[in-house]
Chimera marker file (.cmm) of the C-alpha trace (Angstrom):
<marker_set name="trace">
<marker id="1" x="92.538" y="95.715" z="85.129" r="1" g="1" b="0" radius="0.5"/>
<marker id="2" x="94.829" y="98.647" z="85.166" r="1" g="1" b="0" radius="0.5"/>
<marker id="3" x="98.263" y="98.389" z="87.138" r="1" g="1" b="0" radius="0.5"/>
<marker id="4" x="98.027" y="99.797" z="90.771" r="1" g="1" b="0" radius="0.5"/>
<marker id="5" x="101.420" y="98.718" z="91.927" r="1" g="1" b="0" radius="0.5"/>
<marker id="6" x="104.817" y="100.468" z="90.966" r="1" g="1" b="0" radius="0.5"/>
<marker id="7" x="108.236" y="100.030" z="91.856" r="1" g="1" b="0" radius="0.5"/>
<marker id="8" x="109.743" y="103.137" z="93.536" r="1" g="1" b="0" radius="0.5"/>
<marker id="9" x="113.048" y="102.360" z="92.158" r="1" g="1" b="0" radius="0.5"/>
<marker id="10" x="112.908" y="101.401" z="88.388" r="1" g="1" b="0" radius="0.5"/>
<marker id="11" x="109.065" y="102.770" z="87.911" r="1" g="1" b="0" radius="0.5"/>
<marker id="12" x="107.787" y="99.260" z="86.652" r="1" g="1" b="0" radius="0.5"/>
<marker id="13" x="104.068" y="99.088" z="86.842" r="1" g="1" b="0" radius="0.5"/>
<marker id="14" x="102.316" y="95.736" z="87.814" r="1" g="1" b="0" radius="0.5"/>
<marker id="15" x="98.951" y="94.429" z="88.938" r="1" g="1" b="0" radius="0.5"/>
<marker id="16" x="100.304" y="92.130" z="91.224" r="1" g="1" b="0" radius="0.5"/>
<marker id="17" x="101.768" y="92.960" z="94.599" r="1" g="1" b="0" radius="0.5"/>
<marker id="18" x="105.141" y="91.488" z="94.857" r="1" g="1" b="0" radius="0.5"/>
<marker id="19" x="108.033" y="91.289" z="97.677" r="1" g="1" b="0" radius="0.5"/>
<marker id="20" x="110.554" y="92.246" z="95.039" r="1" g="1" b="0" radius="0.5"/>
<marker id="21" x="110.191" y="94.034" z="91.814" r="1" g="1" b="0" radius="0.5"/>
<marker id="22" x="110.926" y="91.265" z="89.185" r="1" g="1" b="0" radius="0.5"/>
<marker id="23" x="112.876" y="93.889" z="86.800" r="1" g="1" b="0" radius="0.5"/>
<marker id="24" x="115.367" y="95.345" z="89.244" r="1" g="1" b="0" radius="0.5"/>
<marker id="25" x="115.137" y="93.269" z="92.366" r="1" g="1" b="0" radius="0.5"/>
<marker id="26" x="114.324" y="96.177" z="94.840" r="1" g="1" b="0" radius="0.5"/>
<marker id="27" x="112.086" y="95.506" z="97.639" r="1" g="1" b="0" radius="0.5"/>
<marker id="28" x="110.189" y="98.537" z="96.747" r="1" g="1" b="0" radius="0.5"/>
<marker id="29" x="106.929" y="97.508" z="95.177" r="1" g="1" b="0" radius="0.5"/>
<marker id="30" x="104.431" y="99.313" z="97.146" r="1" g="1" b="0" radius="0.5"/>
<marker id="31" x="100.762" y="100.369" z="96.419" r="1" g="1" b="0" radius="0.5"/>
<marker id="32" x="101.399" y="103.359" z="98.913" r="1" g="1" b="0" radius="0.5"/>
<marker id="33" x="103.620" y="104.646" z="101.618" r="1" g="1" b="0" radius="0.5"/>
<marker id="34" x="106.747" y="103.090" z="100.097" r="1" g="1" b="0" radius="0.5"/>
<marker id="35" x="109.645" y="102.047" z="101.632" r="1" g="1" b="0" radius="0.5"/>
<marker id="36" x="113.007" y="100.988" z="100.580" r="1" g="1" b="0" radius="0.5"/>
<marker id="37" x="113.388" y="97.538" z="102.639" r="1" g="1" b="0" radius="0.5"/>
<marker id="38" x="116.234" y="96.440" z="100.618" r="1" g="1" b="0" radius="0.5"/>
<marker id="39" x="118.509" y="99.340" z="101.513" r="1" g="1" b="0" radius="0.5"/>
<marker id="40" x="117.178" y="100.781" z="104.468" r="1" g="1" b="0" radius="0.5"/>
<marker id="41" x="120.275" y="100.277" z="106.312" r="1" g="1" b="0" radius="0.5"/>
<marker id="42" x="122.112" y="102.532" z="103.624" r="1" g="1" b="0" radius="0.5"/>
<marker id="43" x="119.749" y="105.581" z="104.317" r="1" g="1" b="0" radius="0.5"/>
<marker id="44" x="121.141" y="108.832" z="105.344" r="1" g="1" b="0" radius="0.5"/>
<marker id="45" x="118.905" y="111.082" z="107.727" r="1" g="1" b="0" radius="0.5"/>
<marker id="46" x="117.946" y="114.278" z="106.023" r="1" g="1" b="0" radius="0.5"/>
<marker id="47" x="115.343" y="116.013" z="108.475" r="1" g="1" b="0" radius="0.5"/>
<marker id="48" x="112.236" y="115.537" z="110.308" r="1" g="1" b="0" radius="0.5"/>
<marker id="49" x="109.158" y="115.589" z="108.035" r="1" g="1" b="0" radius="0.5"/>
<marker id="50" x="107.789" y="118.636" z="109.367" r="1" g="1" b="0" radius="0.5"/>
<marker id="51" x="105.696" y="120.196" z="111.858" r="1" g="1" b="0" radius="0.5"/>
<marker id="52" x="102.406" y="118.355" z="110.551" r="1" g="1" b="0" radius="0.5"/>
<marker id="53" x="104.034" y="114.951" z="111.649" r="1" g="1" b="0" radius="0.5"/>
<marker id="54" x="106.090" y="114.256" z="114.465" r="1" g="1" b="0" radius="0.5"/>
<marker id="55" x="106.344" y="110.257" z="113.716" r="1" g="1" b="0" radius="0.5"/>
<marker id="56" x="107.814" y="110.478" z="110.109" r="1" g="1" b="0" radius="0.5"/>
<marker id="57" x="111.523" y="111.256" z="109.238" r="1" g="1" b="0" radius="0.5"/>
<marker id="58" x="112.869" y="112.027" z="105.798" r="1" g="1" b="0" radius="0.5"/>
<marker id="59" x="115.926" y="109.798" z="104.861" r="1" g="1" b="0" radius="0.5"/>
<marker id="60" x="117.874" y="109.588" z="101.716" r="1" g="1" b="0" radius="0.5"/>
<marker id="61" x="118.620" y="106.180" z="100.363" r="1" g="1" b="0" radius="0.5"/>
<marker id="62" x="122.113" y="105.715" z="99.263" r="1" g="1" b="0" radius="0.5"/>
<marker id="63" x="121.501" y="102.849" z="96.887" r="1" g="1" b="0" radius="0.5"/>
<marker id="64" x="118.345" y="104.271" z="94.864" r="1" g="1" b="0" radius="0.5"/>
<marker id="65" x="119.197" y="108.161" z="95.428" r="1" g="1" b="0" radius="0.5"/>
<marker id="66" x="115.650" y="108.740" z="96.553" r="1" g="1" b="0" radius="0.5"/>
<marker id="67" x="114.084" y="110.463" z="99.545" r="1" g="1" b="0" radius="0.5"/>
<marker id="68" x="111.606" y="108.454" z="101.814" r="1" g="1" b="0" radius="0.5"/>
<marker id="69" x="109.366" y="109.441" z="104.551" r="1" g="1" b="0" radius="0.5"/>
<marker id="70" x="110.124" y="106.748" z="107.182" r="1" g="1" b="0" radius="0.5"/>
<marker id="71" x="107.876" y="106.097" z="110.164" r="1" g="1" b="0" radius="0.5"/>
<marker id="72" x="109.701" y="106.905" z="113.573" r="1" g="1" b="0" radius="0.5"/>
<marker id="73" x="109.308" y="103.181" z="114.579" r="1" g="1" b="0" radius="0.5"/>
<marker id="74" x="110.996" y="101.888" z="111.395" r="1" g="1" b="0" radius="0.5"/>
<marker id="75" x="113.853" y="104.691" z="111.918" r="1" g="1" b="0" radius="0.5"/>
<marker id="76" x="114.677" y="103.455" z="115.429" r="1" g="1" b="0" radius="0.5"/>
<link id1="1" id2="2" r="1" g="1" b="0" radius="0.2"/>
<link id1="2" id2="3" r="1" g="1" b="0" radius="0.2"/>
<link id1="3" id2="4" r="1" g="1" b="0" radius="0.2"/>
<link id1="4" id2="5" r="1" g="1" b="0" radius="0.2"/>
<link id1="5" id2="6" r="1" g="1" b="0" radius="0.2"/>
<link id1="6" id2="7" r="1" g="1" b="0" radius="0.2"/>
<link id1="7" id2="8" r="1" g="1" b="0" radius="0.2"/>
<link id1="8" id2="9" r="1" g="1" b="0" radius="0.2"/>
<link id1="9" id2="10" r="1" g="1" b="0" radius="0.2"/>
<link id1="10" id2="11" r="1" g="1" b="0" radius="0.2"/>
<link id1="11" id2="12" r="1" g="1" b="0" radius="0.2"/>
<link id1="12" id2="13" r="1" g="1" b="0" radius="0.2"/>
<link id1="13" id2="14" r="1" g="1" b="0" radius="0.2"/>
<link id1="14" id2="15" r="1" g="1" b="0" radius="0.2"/>
<link id1="15" id2="16" r="1" g="1" b="0" radius="0.2"/>
<link id1="16" id2="17" r="1" g="1" b="0" radius="0.2"/>
<link id1="17" id2="18" r="1" g="1" b="0" radius="0.2"/>
<link id1="18" id2="19" r="1" g="1" b="0" radius="0.2"/>
<link id1="19" id2="20" r="1" g="1" b="0" radius="0.2"/>
<link id1="20" id2="21" r="1" g="1" b="0" radius="0.2"/>
<link id1="21" id2="22" r="1" g="1" b="0" radius="0.2"/>
<link id1="22" id2="23" r="1" g="1" b="0" radius="0.2"/>
<link id1="23" id2="24" r="1" g="1" b="0" radius="0.2"/>
<link id1="24" id2="25" r="1" g="1" b="0" radius="0.2"/>
<link id1="25" id2="26" r="1" g="1" b="0" radius="0.2"/>
<link id1="26" id2="27" r="1" g="1" b="0" radius="0.2"/>
<link id1="27" id2="28" r="1" g="1" b="0" radius="0.2"/>
<link id1="28" id2="29" r="1" g="1" b="0" radius="0.2"/>
<link id1="29" id2="30" r="1" g="1" b="0" radius="0.2"/>
<link id1="30" id2="31" r="1" g="1" b="0" radius="0.2"/>
<link id1="31" id2="32" r="1" g="1" b="0" radius="0.2"/>
<link id1="32" id2="33" r="1" g="1" b="0" radius="0.2"/>
<link id1="33" id2="34" r="1" g="1" b="0" radius="0.2"/>
<link id1="34" id2="35" r="1" g="1" b="0" radius="0.2"/>
<link id1="35" id2="36" r="1" g="1" b="0" radius="0.2"/>
<link id1="36" id2="37" r="1" g="1" b="0" radius="0.2"/>
<link id1="37" id2="38" r="1" g="1" b="0" radius="0.2"/>
<link id1="38" id2="39" r="1" g="1" b="0" radius="0.2"/>
<link id1="39" id2="40" r="1" g="1" b="0" radius="0.2"/>
<link id1="40" id2="41" r="1" g="1" b="0" radius="0.2"/>
<link id1="41" id2="42" r="1" g="1" b="0" radius="0.2"/>
<link id1="42" id2="43" r="1" g="1" b="0" radius="0.2"/>
<link id1="43" id2="44" r="1" g="1" b="0" radius="0.2"/>
<link id1="44" id2="45" r="1" g="1" b="0" radius="0.2"/>
<link id1="45" id2="46" r="1" g="1" b="0" radius="0.2"/>
<link id1="46" id2="47" r="1" g="1" b="0" radius="0.2"/>
<link id1="47" id2="48" r="1" g="1" b="0" radius="0.2"/>
<link id1="48" id2="49" r="1" g="1" b="0" radius="0.2"/>
<link id1="49" id2="50" r="1" g="1" b="0" radius="0.2"/>
<link id1="50" id2="51" r="1" g="1" b="0" radius="0.2"/>
<link id1="51" id2="52" r="1" g="1" b="0" radius="0.2"/>
<link id1="52" id2="53" r="1" g="1" b="0" radius="0.2"/>
<link id1="53" id2="54" r="1" g="1" b="0" radius="0.2"/>
<link id1="54" id2="55" r="1" g="1" b="0" radius="0.2"/>
<link id1="55" id2="56" r="1" g="1" b="0" radius="0.2"/>
<link id1="56" id2="57" r="1" g="1" b="0" radius="0.2"/>
<link id1="57" id2="58" r="1" g="1" b="0" radius="0.2"/>
<link id1="58" id2="59" r="1" g="1" b="0" radius="0.2"/>
<link id1="59" id2="60" r="1" g="1" b="0" radius="0.2"/>
<link id1="60" id2="61" r="1" g="1" b="0" radius="0.2"/>
<link id1="61" id2="62" r="1" g="1" b="0" radius="0.2"/>
<link id1="62" id2="63" r="1" g="1" b="0" radius="0.2"/>
<link id1="63" id2="64" r="1" g="1" b="0" radius="0.2"/>
<link id1="64" id2="65" r="1" g="1" b="0" radius="0.2"/>
<link id1="65" id2="66" r="1" g="1" b="0" radius="0.2"/>
<link id1="66" id2="67" r="1" g="1" b="0" radius="0.2"/>
<link id1="67" id2="68" r="1" g="1" b="0" radius="0.2"/>
<link id1="68" id2="69" r="1" g="1" b="0" radius="0.2"/>
<link id1="69" id2="70" r="1" g="1" b="0" radius="0.2"/>
<link id1="70" id2="71" r="1" g="1" b="0" radius="0.2"/>
<link id1="71" id2="72" r="1" g="1" b="0" radius="0.2"/>
<link id1="72" id2="73" r="1" g="1" b="0" radius="0.2"/>
<link id1="73" id2="74" r="1" g="1" b="0" radius="0.2"/>
<link id1="74" id2="75" r="1" g="1" b="0" radius="0.2"/>
<link id1="75" id2="76" r="1" g="1" b="0" radius="0.2"/>
</marker_set>
């Protein structure tokens, strides 16, 4: 069976879903719509995602230096 989960921090691919990546420890192992739960408090607002989506905001994580689309209910 092909790996379908990928850590959005270190890129490790896995067949099994995990709350935390076994390699780097980040809570960023998701099948889709990744969020960086471990460092959500360290995210800096960048901009609204765009006119096509009023309920998503773009944030830049200060820990993993990636841009994330965060749903409005999580950002509040």
